[in-house]
C-alpha angles and dihedrals in degrees: 000000000000117000130183129189108300095001109126109037096016115147122239121216086257136357119287127218118202120188114194124182131201098220102191113120108187094348089078092058103046092121099040112032136035120220095265093052092044093054092046092052095042107032115193091002092163089058090051090059092051093047092049093052090048090053092052094047092048090049092045090237123148116209136181110248110194104202126197106235094233091057091060094055126098090228148314139220094240123246092343093059110126091230091064097055113120093034122108112276092222090058099047098038093095097049109121124229112231148086135264089271094054101030110025095161086063105036126037109161091149090058092048089052091047090049092052092051096045124124124247090040115261121207114238109207130174122260109206098311134273100341110014091257110181105245093212095051113124089243093052098099118170090261093050092047091051090053088051097050094040089053092049094049090048091050093053090046087064088066092043096257126135106189120223098178131055137200121196118228110257088357089279100153120203143131094033090167090071096061103072091051088063096048096263115147101171142029135184109254126202120279116257088226118123098249091051092053093056117095102192112086101221098045089045092052092048094049092046092053090049090051090052095046091046092048088228117194112258114235121261111233140199130200121262125195103229097176130010104291094359117108127196110214101187123214120249100191141351125209110266106230116269100205115137091254091057099041091053087066102027112034115230089239091074091068091057093046094049090053089052091051091047091053092049092050093049091048091052093047098035088229136119129291103198111191123182140178145150115264084220089068091067088064092056095081138025086234095058099101096040086055090049092048091056091049092049091047090057091049093047092048090054092044093050090050090055093244097117143018124210115229136173120236091257091051090053089055091049089051093050093047091048093049092047094048091048092049092049091049092050091047090051092050091049091049092052090048092049092242111150097185116131116268117265120254115266096258095045088051091050091049098041101027 
């Protein structure tokens, strides 16, 4: 990791909220659900995406939507499609041939275009690449991964998007060195919370349920420059699923209360509360959007009070680069003037620079 003076742990002028979304639809479930089971679990998922974008636009909130490249296409020819060559056969075998008209859970070019034209501006990032290949899969060699990310970048280019931010499928982080070559300057890192640090599935699930039931405070995070020009913006909290089987054990109210506690912690520390979820999750329960509305109400109340600002991942990188450049410029001026006083904090530099 590369650090510079005031990097990790630096205070912003006010707290920052980042909302990042894994926009994948069925692409995120290629290895676990067929199309029938996916649609049964997430009914009217395409409508959920549209409703979510409407909510953000109405609230004047900009979010980072990490889109799987395949979702932004107008269609494919299934596993034999030329764009899929070089990817593992086992991974692409289930990909359905079709168009947005015949297979809307696979292809949503119209939504990608609507997202690009939205106001306020939404950031379109890349989620994994062309097919949501898991980057830590045994078949994901460096060559295969490069085919995946190149295909994803090419797909988004067809809707006039050049992604600057990246989200790894299933948060399985690997091959960081590939990202800068494709114009990526930030990625969502893993949360420093206890459940996210556990590797074994069952202990991790138990601890996560305990965290939800106990309404534990999500961690406040700060960006770290892992490689030159590549910033890790760690997660603070992800939405705990709201399917009936989960809400029978963990009431839906806990999700709302944890967001409130995450906001309060970020405001006290003047750090980042980075919340993420899948838009698909909002289709799991009839209460999905009422839950979201309460979360947004908390964020808007804090924003209107001047306690927070809502930024995309790319905007956080711009802020960090600007603060660093200003600090370096001020340090250089002091050095030339023979002033040995300590450098100003990032936000004082930004205000006084």
